N, C-alpha and C positions, 0 to 999 in steps of 0.2 A: 235133645241135642243131636241125635242121629238125623232126625228129619231136617233140622236147621242146616247141618253141614251138607246133606244131600241136596236140599233146595239151593243152597249157596253155590255149590259146584255146578248144578244145572243152569242156574241163572248166569254165572260167569261165562259159561260156554255159549249160551244164547246171546248174552250181551255182547260178546266179542263179534258175533256176526252183525248185530245191529250197529256196533261201533264202526265196522268197516264200511257199511252202507252210509252211515251218517257222515263219515269223512267226505264223501263225494258231495253231499248236500252243502256242508259247511264250507268246503273249498270254493265251490261255484258261487255261493252267496258272498264269500269274502271278496271275490274279484269283480263280480257283476251285480251284486245285490239282487240276484235272481233265485227263486225257488224252482229248481229243476224237477218238476213232478214226474218226469219221465225216467228219473234215476232208478226207481224201483223196478222198472221194466228192463233196464240194462242188466240188473241183477238176475232177472228171469232169463234173459238171453244167455248169460254166463252159465246158468244151470243147464240149459238145453244144449249148449255147445259141449259141456261136460258129459251130458247124457249120451250124445251121439259119438263123441270121441272116445268116451269110456267104453262103450259097447264094442267099438272097433278095436281098441287096445286090448280089451279082455279076450277077444278071439285070437290074438296073436301073442299074448303074454305067456311066459313059462317060468314059474317059480316066483318066490317072494321078491327077489331083487328086481325082476322084470316088472312086477306089480308096482313097486315103489317108483321105478323109473317111468312107467306108464302114467301113474298118477301125476307125477311132476310134469310130464308132457301135456297131459290133459289140462292141468292148471295153466300152463303157459299159453296153450292154444286159446283157452277161454279168455285169458287176459288180452291176447292179441286181437281177437274178434271184437270183444267189448270195447277195447281202445279205439278200434276203427269206427265202430258204431257211435261212440261218444264224440269222436272228431267230426263225423258227418252230421251228427245232431247239432253240434255247435255251428258248423260251417254253413249248413243249409237252412236250419230253422231259426237260430238265434242271432247270428251275426248280421243278417239284413235288418233286424229290428233293434240293433244296438242303440240307435238314437231315437227310437219310437217311445211313446209313453210306456211306463213299466207294465201297465195292465195288458198291453199287447203281447209282451214276452210271456207273461203269466198264462194267458189264454192259449198261446202257442204251445207252452210246456204241457198243458193239460191235453191239447190236441195230439201232440206227439206221443203222450202216454197212451191214449186210446188207440192210436195207430199201431204202436208196438204190441199192445195187448191183443187186439183183434186181428192184426196181421200175424201175430204169433199163432193164433188159433187156426188161421188159414194154412200157415206153413207147417206147423208142428202137429196140428190136429187138436181138437178141443178136449180129448180124453186125457185123464191123468196118466203119467208114465212113472215107472219105478226106476230110480237112479241106480246105475250099475255099481257093483262093489269094487271100488278102486283099490282099497286096502282091506285085508282080511280083518273082520271085526273080532275083537277079543274082550271078554269080560274081565274086569279088574276089581279086586276086592281090597279096599283100603280100610281095614278094621271092619266096622259094621256098615261102611258105605260101599255101595255097588255102583260101578261106573263102567265105561268102555274106553278103549284106546281112542275112539273117535273124539271124545271130549278133550282129551289131551292134545290130539292132532289139531283140533279147531283152535284151542288156546295157543299152542306153539306157533302155528302158521299166522294167526292174527297178530301175535306179538312181533313176529319177524317183519311183517309188512307194515305194521304201525311204526316200528323202529326205523324201517327203511324210509318211510314217508317223512318222519321227523328229521332224518339226516338230509333228505332232499330239500326240505324247506329251510333248514337252518344251517346246512353245511355245504351248499352248492351255489354256483352262480345263478342257476335257474331259480333256486329258492329265494335268493335275495331279490331277483327281479319280480318274482311272484308276490313277495311281501310288499314291494314298492307299488306294484299295480293295485294290490289290495288296499294300501294306505291312501293312495290318491291316483286315480286312473289318468287324469289329464296331465298331472305333473310328470308322472312316469313316462308318458308318451313324449312330452317335451324334452325329457332327459335322454331320449334316444333308445328307450327300452321298446322292443317289438311287442307291443301290447296284444296284437291279434294272435301272435304266435304263443305268447304266454297263456292267454285265455284258452286257446285250443288245447295246449298241453295240460292245462288244469282239468279240462273235460276228459282228456285221455287218461290222466292219472286217476281221477275219481271213478271212471268207468272200469279201469283195471281192478281197483279195489272192490268194486261191486261184483266183478267177475270172481274174485277170490271168495267173497262172501257167498256167491251163488254155488260154487263148488263145495264149500264147507257146509252150506245148508243142505245140499243134496246128500252129502255123507250122513248128516245128522237126522234129516227128515226125508227119507228116500222118495216120497211121492211128490212129483212136480207137475205143474200144468201152466198154460200160458197166462193165467191170471194170478199166479202165485206171488208176483211182485207187489201187489196192492197193499196187503197188510204189513209185511215186513218193511216195505218202503215208507208207509205212513208212520210206523213205530220208529224207524230210523230218523225220520223227520222230527218227530217228537223228541228223540234223543238229542238231535242237533240243537233244537230250541232250548231244551233243558240245560245243556252244557253251555249255551251261549252261541247262537248260530254265527259262523264266521271264525270261531275259536277252535283250532284243531284239537288241543288236549281236552277241551270241553266236550267235543263230540265223542271222544273215547270214553270219558267219565259218564256222560249222559247215556251212551249205549249200554255200558255195564250196569248202571243204575236201573234202567228200564228192564233189562234182562233179569236182574236179581229180584226186583219188585214183582215182575210178572211171574217168576218162578214161585215165589212165596204165596202169591195170591192163588196160583194154580194148585198149590198143595194144601190149600185151606178149604173151609166150607164155602168160600166165595169163588170157587173155581170157574163158575159159569161167567164171571165177570173178568176173566183173564185177559181177553183181547180188549176190553173196554178200559182197563186201568190206565193204559198209556194216554188215553184221551182225557181222562180225569186229571192226570198229571199235567197235560198240556194246558187245560183250563186253569189249574191252580197256578202254574208258573206264569201264565199270561196275566193273571189277576194281580199277583203279588211281586213277581220279579220278571217282567217281560224281557229284560236283557239276558236272562239265564244265569246260571250259577257262576260262570266265569266271564260273561260278557260285560261290557261297559255301556252305560246309558249315554247316548250322544244326542243332545237336543238338536232339533233341526230348525234352521232359520226360515221364517215364512214372510 
């Protein structure tokens, strides 16, 4: 029972990070029917912005209050930078291909991903770096379970931003416009909705959530490098497909499920298959329920 609860807690913390990244995949797919494979690399940029900003803040911080304030500033700066990168990504790489065959946008997404990965190696250097300590790490004992305050920070921050996104989508004028564009792009345009602006803001929002995930990942797994976005990005994509790509609550549930399953596999005798289990889940879901857990099957006319 102790191992079960320990793995469950670890899985929820990891799954919260996957869920934040998966939200970006599912939002972009919802409005453009595009898999933005460069999204995992936006997550990497968020971590590196946090790395450099965190080191600068650490040199000027004094006391725990300053540390918490510095951590908040680092998070906001990473969100701002990644939001700008996400906007430029959509504006330069994807918007000119809006009316091109879908395969062109897909190939472009892969190209942008490689550009960010290997451009990151040129800018940041290929060697791994260790994420600075934004908040003092504390060991917490919950009965027989041992954890850290980082896991609770990850969970709390993820819940706050997921709730904020839920409010934006279902409680604001922008959210109504976003749902309209997602439902029918052409009709929304005819109704006077600024579709280009809505799509750009969707990329910005998704990239900001990826930045939050990048900072939380840096806290939890301090070693970062320019290729770090590949595996978490792919797992988050699997999470989005599992929940039903295009479905926001489904992305959250899918991310948590992937994190929990991965944690239990990592704590078993099959730990060497930890990274592969997400792709086994992808194959199974595509074979038996390609629309995902919460997605709806929509036949296409030919």
